[in-house]
C-alpha positions in Angstrom: 54.8 132.0 32.5 51.6 133.6 31.3 48.3 131.7 31.4 46.8 133.2 28.3 48.0 132.0 24.9 49.4 134.5 22.3 49.7 134.1 18.6 51.4 135.7 15.7 54.6 137.8 15.9 53.8 138.9 19.5 54.1 135.3 20.7 57.6 134.8 19.3 59.9 136.9 21.3 59.4 139.5 24.1 62.1 141.8 22.6 60.4 141.8 19.3 57.0 142.8 20.8 58.6 146.1 22.2 60.5 147.2 19.1 58.1 150.2 18.3 58.2 151.5 21.8 62.0 151.4 21.9 62.0 153.6 18.7 59.5 156.2 19.9 60.9 159.9 20.3 59.6 160.3 23.8 61.5 157.1 24.9 64.7 158.5 23.3 64.4 161.9 25.0 63.7 160.5 28.4 66.9 158.4 28.3 70.1 160.0 29.7 72.2 159.3 26.7 69.9 161.3 24.4 70.6 161.9 20.8 74.2 160.6 21.1 73.0 157.1 21.4 70.4 157.3 18.6 72.6 155.8 15.9 73.5 152.7 18.1 69.8 152.4 19.1 68.8 152.3 15.4 71.4 149.5 14.9 70.0 147.6 17.9 66.5 148.0 16.6 67.4 146.7 13.2 69.0 143.6 14.8 65.9 143.1 16.9 63.8 143.3 13.8 65.8 140.7 12.0 65.7 138.5 15.2 61.9 138.9 15.3 61.6 137.9 11.6 63.9 134.8 12.4 61.7 133.8 15.2 58.6 134.3 13.1 60.0 132.0 10.4 61.2 129.5 13.1 57.8 129.4 14.8 56.0 128.9 11.4 58.2 125.9 10.6 58.8 124.6 14.1 56.9 121.3 13.6 59.1 120.4 10.7 62.2 121.5 12.5 61.2 119.4 15.5 60.8 116.4 13.3 64.2 117.0 11.7 65.9 117.4 15.1 64.2 114.2 16.4 65.3 112.2 13.4 68.8 113.6 13.7 68.9 112.6 17.4 67.8 109.0 16.6 70.5 108.8 13.9 73.1 110.3 16.2 72.2 108.0 19.1 72.5 104.9 16.9 75.7 105.9 15.1 77.4 107.2 18.3 76.6 104.0 20.1 77.9 101.9 17.2 81.0 104.0 16.8 81.7 103.9 20.5 81.3 100.1 20.7 82.6 99.0 17.4 86.3 99.6 18.2 86.7 102.6 15.8 89.0 104.2 18.2 92.7 105.0 18.2 93.3 101.6 19.7 91.8 99.9 16.7 95.0 100.2 14.6 97.0 98.5 17.3 94.4 95.8 17.6 94.7 95.1 13.9 98.4 94.9 14.3 98.0 92.4 17.1 95.6 90.4 15.0 98.1 90.2 12.2 100.8 89.1 14.6 98.6 86.4 15.9 97.9 85.2 12.4 101.7 85.1 11.7 102.4 83.4 15.0 104.6 86.2 16.3 102.8 86.7 19.6 105.2 85.4 22.3 103.9 82.5 24.5 103.0 83.6 27.9 103.0 87.3 27.1 99.9 89.0 28.4 98.1 90.7 25.6 96.0 93.8 26.3 92.3 93.1 26.0 90.0 95.9 25.0 86.7 96.7 23.3 88.3 97.2 19.9 88.1 95.8 16.4 89.9 92.6 17.4 87.2 92.0 20.1 84.4 92.4 17.6 86.2 90.1 15.1 86.5 87.4 17.8 82.9 87.9 18.9 81.7 87.6 15.3 83.4 84.2 14.9 81.9 82.9 18.2 78.4 84.3 17.4 78.4 82.1 14.3 78.7 79.1 16.7 76.1 80.1 19.3 73.6 81.5 16.8 73.9 79.2 13.7 71.0 80.6 11.8 67.9 82.8 11.9 65.7 79.7 12.3 67.7 78.4 15.3 66.3 78.2 18.8 68.7 81.0 19.9 67.5 83.3 17.2 63.9 82.7 18.3 64.8 83.4 21.9 66.5 86.7 20.8 63.3 87.7 18.9 61.2 87.0 21.9 63.6 88.9 24.1 63.6 91.9 21.8 59.8 92.0 21.6 59.5 91.9 25.4 62.1 94.7 25.7 60.0 96.9 23.4 56.9 96.1 25.3 58.5 96.9 28.6 59.6 100.3 27.3 56.1 101.0 26.1 54.8 100.2 29.6 57.5 102.6 31.1 56.3 105.4 28.9 52.7 104.8 30.0 53.7 104.6 33.7 55.6 107.9 33.3 52.5 109.7 32.0 50.3 108.0 34.7 52.6 109.2 37.4 52.0 112.8 36.3 48.3 112.3 36.2 48.3 110.8 39.8 50.2 113.8 41.1 48.1 116.3 39.2 44.9 114.8 40.7 46.4 115.2 44.1 47.3 118.9 43.5 43.8 119.5 42.1 42.2 117.6 45.0 40.3 115.3 42.7 39.8 112.1 44.8 37.8 110.2 42.1 40.4 110.9 39.5 43.1 109.9 41.9 41.7 106.5 42.8 40.9 105.9 39.1 44.6 106.5 38.3 45.6 104.2 41.2 43.4 101.5 39.7 45.0 102.0 36.3 48.4 101.7 38.1 47.5 98.4 39.6 46.1 97.1 36.3 49.3 98.0 34.4 51.3 96.2 37.1 50.1 92.8 35.8 51.7 93.0 32.4 54.7 94.8 33.8 55.6 92.1 36.3 54.8 89.4 33.8 57.2 91.1 31.3 60.0 91.5 33.8 59.8 87.8 34.9 59.7 86.7 31.3 62.7 88.8 30.4 64.8 87.3 33.2 63.7 83.8 32.2 64.5 84.2 28.5 67.9 85.8 29.3 68.8 82.8 31.5 67.6 80.4 28.7 69.7 82.3 26.2 72.7 81.9 28.5 72.2 78.2 28.7 71.6 77.9 25.0 74.8 79.8 24.2 76.8 77.7 26.6 75.3 74.5 25.2 76.2 75.4 21.6 79.7 76.6 22.5 80.4 73.6 24.7 79.3 71.2 22.0 81.5 72.8 19.4 84.5 72.9 21.8 84.1 69.3 22.9 83.7 68.2 19.2 87.1 69.7 18.5 88.6 68.9 21.9 87.8 65.2 21.9 87.4 64.8 18.2 85.2 62.5 16.2 85.6 58.9 15.2 88.0 58.3 12.4 89.8 61.6 12.5 93.3 60.0 12.7 96.2 62.4 13.1 94.0 65.5 13.3 92.4 64.3 16.5 93.7 63.8 20.0 93.5 67.6 20.5 93.1 67.2 24.3 96.5 65.5 24.4 98.3 67.9 22.1 97.0 70.9 24.0 98.5 69.6 27.2 101.8 68.2 25.8 102.7 69.8 22.5 101.5 73.5 22.9 102.2 76.1 25.6 99.5 78.6 24.9 96.9 76.9 27.1 97.8 75.7 30.5 94.4 74.9 31.9 91.9 73.9 29.2 89.5 72.5 31.8 89.2 76.0 33.3 88.3 77.4 29.9 85.8 74.7 28.9 84.0 74.8 32.3 84.3 78.3 33.8 85.2 80.7 31.0 82.6 79.4 28.6 80.0 79.7 31.3 81.0 83.2 32.2 81.2 84.2 28.5 77.7 82.9 27.9 76.2 84.7 30.9 77.8 88.0 29.9 76.8 87.6 26.2 73.1 86.9 27.1 73.1 89.9 29.5 74.9 92.4 27.3 72.1 92.3 24.7 69.6 93.4 27.3 72.0 95.8 29.0 72.8 97.5 25.6 69.8 97.1 23.3 67.2 98.1 25.9 69.0 101.3 27.1 69.6 102.5 23.5 65.9 101.9 22.7 64.9 103.7 25.9 67.2 106.7 25.2 65.6 107.1 21.8 62.0 106.7 22.9 62.2 108.6 26.2 64.0 111.5 24.6 61.5 111.6 21.7 58.7 111.9 24.3 60.7 114.6 26.1 61.1 116.5 22.9 57.3 116.5 22.5 56.9 118.0 26.0 59.8 120.4 26.4 61.0 120.9 22.8 63.7 119.1 20.8 66.0 122.1 21.3 66.4 121.4 25.1 66.9 117.7 24.4 69.6 118.6 21.9 71.4 120.9 24.3 71.2 118.2 27.0 72.6 115.6 24.7 75.6 117.9 23.9 76.5 118.4 27.5 76.0 114.7 28.3 78.2 113.6 25.5 81.0 115.9 26.7 80.9 114.3 30.1 80.6 110.8 28.6 83.8 111.3 26.6 85.5 112.3 29.8 84.1 109.2 31.5 85.2 106.9 28.6 88.7 108.4 28.8 88.9 107.6 32.5 87.6 104.0 32.2 90.3 101.4 33.2 90.9 98.4 31.0 88.5 96.1 32.7 88.6 93.5 29.9 92.3 92.9 30.4 91.7 92.7 34.2 89.0 90.0 33.6 91.1 87.9 31.3 94.0 88.1 33.7 91.8 87.2 36.7 90.5 84.1 34.8 94.0 83.1 33.9 95.3 83.4 37.5 92.2 81.5 38.9 93.0 78.7 36.5 96.6 78.6 37.6 95.4 78.3 41.2 93.0 75.6 40.4 95.7 73.7 38.5 98.1 73.9 41.5 95.4 72.3 43.7 94.6 69.6 41.1 98.3 68.7 40.8 98.4 68.2 44.6 95.3 65.9 44.4 96.8 64.0 41.5 100.2 63.4 43.1 99.1 63.3 46.7 100.8 59.9 47.4 104.1 61.1 46.0 104.0 64.3 47.9 103.2 62.5 51.1 106.1 60.1 50.8 108.5 62.9 49.9 107.1 65.1 52.8 106.6 67.9 50.4 103.7 69.6 52.2 105.6 72.8 52.9 106.8 73.1 49.3 103.3 72.5 47.9 101.9 74.9 50.4 104.4 77.6 49.3 103.5 77.0 45.6 99.7 77.2 46.3 100.1 80.3 48.5 102.2 81.9 45.8 99.5 81.4 43.2 96.8 82.6 45.7 98.9 85.7 46.7 99.3 86.7 43.0 95.6 86.3 42.5 94.6 88.3 45.6 97.1 91.1 44.8 95.6 91.4 41.3 92.0 91.4 42.7 92.9 94.1 45.3 94.5 96.2 42.6 91.3 95.9 40.4 89.1 96.7 43.4 91.0 99.9 44.0 90.6 101.0 40.4 86.9 100.0 40.6 86.5 102.1 43.7 87.8 105.4 42.3 86.1 104.8 38.9 82.8 104.1 40.7 83.1 107.5 42.5 83.7 109.3 39.2 81.1 107.3 37.4 78.3 108.0 39.9 79.3 111.7 40.2 78.9 112.2 36.5 76.0 109.9 35.7 73.8 110.4 38.7 74.5 113.9 40.0 75.9 115.9 37.1 73.4 114.5 34.6 70.6 114.8 37.2 71.3 118.5 37.4 71.1 118.8 33.6 67.8 117.1 33.7 66.3 119.3 36.4 67.1 122.3 34.3 65.5 120.7 31.3 62.3 119.9 33.3 62.1 123.5 34.4 61.9 124.8 30.8 58.1 124.5 30.4 57.6 126.2 33.8 59.7 129.3 33.2 59.4 129.7 29.4 56.6 129.6 27.0 56.8 126.7 24.5 55.4 127.8 21.1 52.2 125.9 20.4 51.8 124.7 24.0 48.5 125.2 25.7 48.1 127.4 28.9 48.2 125.2 32.0 47.1 125.6 35.5 49.1 124.6 38.6 47.9 121.0 38.3 48.8 120.8 34.6 52.3 122.3 35.3 52.8 119.8 38.1 51.7 116.9 35.9 54.0 118.0 33.1 56.9 118.4 35.6 56.4 115.0 37.2 56.0 113.3 33.8 59.0 115.0 32.3 61.1 114.2 35.4 60.1 110.6 35.3 61.0 110.4 31.6 64.2 112.2 32.3 65.2 109.9 35.1 64.4 106.9 32.9 66.4 108.4 30.1 69.3 109.2 32.3 69.2 105.7 33.8 69.1 104.3 30.3 72.1 106.4 29.2 73.9 105.4 32.3 73.3 101.8 31.5 74.7 102.4 28.1 77.8 103.8 29.8 77.8 100.9 32.3 77.5 98.5 29.3 81.0 99.6 28.2 82.3 98.1 31.4 80.2 95.0 30.8 81.6 94.9 27.3 85.1 95.1 28.7 84.5 92.1 30.9 82.9 90.3 27.9 86.0 91.1 25.9 88.1 89.4 28.5 86.1 86.2 28.4 85.8 86.5 24.6 89.6 86.6 24.4 89.9 83.4 26.5 87.3 81.5 24.5 88.8 82.7 21.2 92.2 81.6 22.4 90.9 78.1 23.1 89.2 77.9 19.7 92.1 79.3 17.7 94.6 77.1 19.5 92.6 74.0 18.9 92.3 75.0 15.2 96.0 75.4 15.0 96.7 72.1 16.7 94.4 70.3 14.4 96.5 71.7 11.5 99.7 70.6 13.1 100.7 74.1 14.1 102.3 74.1 17.6 103.7 76.9 19.8 106.0 75.5 22.4 109.3 76.6 23.9 112.2 74.6 22.6 115.5 73.6 24.1 118.5 75.7 23.2 119.9 73.0 20.9 116.9 73.2 18.7 118.2 76.5 17.3 121.3 74.9 15.8 121.3 74.7 12.0 121.0 71.0 11.6 118.4 70.6 14.3 116.4 73.6 13.0 116.2 72.0 9.5 114.8 68.8 11.1 112.2 70.6 13.1 111.0 72.5 10.0 110.4 69.2 8.1 107.3 67.0 8.1 107.1 63.3 7.4 104.5 61.0 5.9 102.3 58.3 7.3 101.2 55.4 5.1 98.7 52.8 6.4 99.8 49.2 6.0 99.8 45.9 7.8 103.4 46.1 8.8 105.2 48.6 11.0 108.1 50.2 9.2 110.1 53.4 10.0 112.2 54.8 7.2 114.6 57.6 8.3 112.2 58.9 10.9 113.7 61.4 13.5 112.6 60.9 17.1 111.9 64.4 18.4 110.3 65.5 21.7 107.7 68.3 21.9 110.4 70.7 23.2 112.6 70.2 20.2 115.1 67.7 21.7 116.2 65.4 18.9 116.8 61.9 20.5 117.5 60.0 17.3 118.1 61.7 13.9 117.1 58.8 11.6 115.4 55.7 12.9 114.7 52.7 10.5 113.3 49.3 11.3 110.7 46.9 10.0 108.3 44.6 11.9 105.9 42.1 10.4 102.8 40.7 12.2 103.8 38.0 14.6 107.3 39.4 15.2 107.4 40.7 18.8 109.8 43.6 19.3 111.7 44.2 22.6 112.8 47.8 23.1 115.5 48.6 25.6 117.8 51.5 26.5 118.5 54.1 29.2 115.9 56.5 30.4 115.2 59.4 28.1 116.5 57.7 25.0 113.2 57.6 23.0 111.5 54.3 23.9 108.1 55.8 24.8 108.6 58.5 22.2 108.4 55.8 19.5 105.0 54.7 20.8 103.7 58.2 20.8 104.6 58.6 17.1 103.0 55.2 16.4 99.8 56.3 18.2 99.6 59.6 16.2 100.2 61.7 19.3 103.4 63.3 18.2 104.1 64.9 14.8 106.5 63.3 12.4 109.4 65.6 11.4 110.7 63.5 8.5 110.9 60.2 6.8 108.0 57.8 6.2 106.0 55.8 8.8 104.2 52.7 7.7 101.7 51.5 10.3 98.2 50.0 10.7 95.2 52.2 11.7 95.1 53.6 15.2 92.2 51.3 16.0 94.6 48.3 15.6 96.8 49.6 18.5 96.3 49.3 22.3 98.7 50.8 24.8 99.2 49.3 28.2 101.3 51.7 30.4 102.9 50.8 33.7 100.0 52.6 35.5 96.9 51.8 33.4 93.9 54.1 33.1 90.8 53.0 35.0 87.7 55.1 34.1 84.8 56.0 36.2 82.2 53.3 36.0 81.4 49.7 36.8 83.8 46.7 37.0 82.6 45.7 33.5 83.6 49.1 32.2 87.2 48.6 33.4 87.5 45.6 31.1 85.7 46.8 28.0 86.8 50.5 28.0 86.2 52.5 25.8 83.3 50.3 24.7 79.9 50.5 26.4 77.8 47.6 27.5 75.7 48.0 24.4 78.8 47.9 22.2 79.9 44.7 24.0 76.5 43.0 23.4 76.6 44.1 19.8 79.8 42.2 19.4 78.2 39.1 20.8 80.3 39.1 24.0 78.7 38.2 27.3 79.7 38.6 30.9 80.7 34.9 30.9 83.2 35.7 28.2 84.6 38.5 30.3 84.8 36.1 33.2 86.9 33.7 31.2 89.2 36.5 30.1 89.7 37.5 33.8 90.5 33.8 34.4 93.4 34.1 32.0 95.0 36.8 34.2 93.8 35.0 37.4 91.4 37.7 38.5 88.1 35.8 38.0 87.5 36.0 41.8 87.3 39.8 41.7 83.7 39.8 40.3 82.3 38.1 43.4 84.7 39.9 45.7 83.7 43.4 44.6 79.9 42.8 44.3 79.3 41.8 40.7 79.9 43.3 37.3 77.7 46.4 37.9 79.4 47.5 41.1 80.7 51.1 40.9 83.8 52.1 42.8 86.9 54.3 42.6 88.9 51.4 41.0 92.1 53.3 41.0 92.1 53.2 44.8 90.3 49.8 45.2 92.7 47.7 43.1 96.4 47.2 43.8 99.0 48.1 41.2 99.4 44.5 40.1 95.6 44.0 39.8 95.4 47.2 37.7 98.0 45.8 35.3 96.0 42.6 35.1 92.8 44.5 34.3 94.7 46.2 31.5 95.8 42.9 30.1 92.2 41.6 30.3 91.2 44.8 28.3 93.8 43.9 25.7 92.4 40.3 25.3 88.8 41.7 25.1 89.6 44.1 22.2 92.0 41.6 20.5 93.9 44.2 18.4 96.7 43.4 15.9 99.4 45.2 17.8 99.9 45.9 21.5 102.3 48.4 23.0 103.5 47.4 26.5 105.4 50.0 28.5 106.6 48.2 31.6 103.1 46.6 31.6 104.2 43.6 33.8 106.5 45.3 36.3 104.1 44.6 39.2 102.8 41.2 38.0 104.4 37.9 39.3 106.7 36.2 36.7 104.5 33.1 36.3 101.4 35.1 35.6 103.4 37.3 33.3 104.4 34.3 31.2 100.8 33.1 30.9 99.6 36.5 29.7 102.4 36.7 27.1 101.7 33.2 25.8 97.9 33.9 25.6 98.6 37.1 23.6 100.8 35.1 21.2 97.9 32.5 20.8 95.6 35.4 19.9 98.1 36.6 17.2 98.7 39.9 18.9 102.1 41.4 18.0 103.8 42.9 21.0 106.0 46.0 21.2 107.5 45.8 24.7 109.5 48.1 26.8 110.8 46.1 29.8 114.0 45.4 31.7 112.9 42.0 32.8 115.0 39.2 31.3 112.1 36.8 31.7 110.4 38.5 28.8 113.2 38.1 26.3 112.1 34.6 25.1 108.8 36.0 23.9 110.3 38.4 21.4 112.0 37.8 18.1 113.5 41.3 17.5 115.2 43.9 19.6 115.7 47.7 19.3 118.5 48.8 21.5 119.1 52.5 22.1 122.5 53.6 23.3 121.2 56.9 24.8 123.6 59.0 22.6 121.4 59.2 19.5 122.4 55.7 18.2 120.6 52.4 18.1 120.9 48.8 17.0 118.0 46.9 15.4 118.6 43.1 15.1 117.2 39.7 15.7 116.9 38.6 19.4 118.5 35.3 20.4 117.0 35.1 23.8 119.0 32.1 25.0 122.3 33.6 23.9 121.4 37.0 25.3 120.4 35.4 28.5 123.6 33.5 28.8 125.6 36.6 28.1 123.5 38.4 30.7 124.3 35.7 33.2 127.9 35.8 32.4 128.0 39.6 32.6 126.4 39.5 36.0 128.8 36.8 37.2 131.8 38.9 36.1 130.3 42.0 37.7 129.9 40.1 40.9 133.6 38.9 40.7 134.7 42.5 40.0 132.9 43.6 43.1 135.1 41.1 45.1 138.3 42.5 43.6 138.7 45.4 46.1 138.2 43.0 49.0 140.7 40.5 47.6 143.3 43.3 47.1 142.7 44.4 50.7 143.1 40.9 52.0 146.3 40.4 49.9 147.7 43.6 51.4 147.0 42.3 54.9 148.7 39.0 54.2 151.8 40.7 52.8 151.9 42.9 55.9 151.7 39.8 58.2 154.3 38.0 56.2 156.8 40.9 56.6 156.1 41.0 60.4 156.7 37.3 60.7 160.1 37.6 58.8 161.3 40.3 61.2 
């Protein structure tokens, strides 16, 4: 590189400067080829002259060309990033097909769907973004604006530091101590806003993650637990667990998957927007130093290698979704063991439970090891291309101002060339790192796609469930013509004071039809006793009354759901105080608003003979694990006290007195009658018959009998039946004794 500047045509191209000398006669005579090569030399000279004119025109318009190339690079960087991340790839058509299948409900339950960064992913993400960023004036939008401003400010600081690095090294090469220490002082000064900016970026990113999670959790819980007065569209938490097979572990999705999705979504903006901005700004500055031509050539080679890297990237999104699903299954296996610990202990099922948990864990570990192996070889390829191959391209680009004359550039000494090399290399390393982060962000996007698929599945399934669309495996008999017609139908619910079923089929969630047409009518004050063998549809009737199961036909007349209370054999005891056990789901404020005091609650406990429990357990405000503290009988008494507190019109009793002494059972039934609570009772205790006026008797074969209950007559028949059964049990012994007597008689005769 020459130290003196040149201008005009002589500064354009070294070949063009020597064109007259090449055409001189003395030059031609001195060459060995002589006159034979004159014609070819004239052709070469003409080409050189045209080339010289081209370089003259290029040099004259180079500033305009540089601007055009820079603008082209910016447009290319933005469009290529958008095209690479927007799912406009060969896989997008398949993703659209999968989306249509999902809309039509053709995706098979339990079939693992491929998760990728495609059009379907961006469609899902767009729907979720409407939830987490509800508007431009929301807190999340303001945080994003602050985050974007800090990202731009940090990039500006990086550009300043890159130039400052070059000045520091140049002052060392030139042996200028004052200039060196002055640059060091500037370095320390710029460190103040740099560290402040980095800390704020981390802080706001975490705040964004929390804000996203809060918005999404609130929306999910609103749909999951519903709102007051929703009626049949509510109870989504129950229907997800019992009427639909698409989600096996909703708790995992609501707690873990939403948290991971929010963290990845908050990070992906910084990991994608900042690198793209850095690539544009750093390369623009590089083009000013080394020329846009070199940056354009570098971009071409980098894009070729990036396409290769993209082709070799494994489907990390599908791996992430599958890992979350397997982790949820493992957690579910552990939670089942905790829930049924007593049953497992009595059955000595430790080895079986251990085998089930180890099987879930082994499947998860096998998958994680497989993913680790793919991450290992992909990491090798990724680092080799991004760090070393692109680094070599960058070194070549940094050498351009040293070995070649840049048109319009000033002559530089050794310190100037060193400063330029250090600055360009710093810019190049930053640009390479930014482009590498753009490539890395595709892997981050793949993981985000996995969590997006999980969260979207939760939202879509809850939306379908609220509309009455369920996806559950049915029994084989459900495919029969008559049964299929019933399952395709839908009944109607009419709110009324009475309970009336008109040709209503009793159908389980798996499509098993227990009763094809059930009809009966109950008026307030007419207690109904429901009997029959196990699995005949006794509890199913209650689930239809409570709005938990869909109605596949007929008409159901029933009061509002608030007029029903269910007391199962094993009542639900919430976390909270002793008072909360009686007034659930009311709070203490709700109780006081109704004008009920603790003394009223104590009198209610006296009805079920549990008034001593308040003093025994330490008062109304004592907090314990009541499911473990109270015996089974006491738990049933608490449930009856809850019934008397709420005082509904109807109460559904499902073996609700099986652990209560008979004398206390009678007092509770009589007190419920005095409160005008109509009882629908499932029980095998004959002692309860006298408290009911009607009976619904299932035969277990799809038939039933609904009639008035004559308790005395039925009890007499029951006693007579038991007496006959006792006598029949004696028949074999009588026959055996008769045979012995006949044998003895024959022996005596002989």
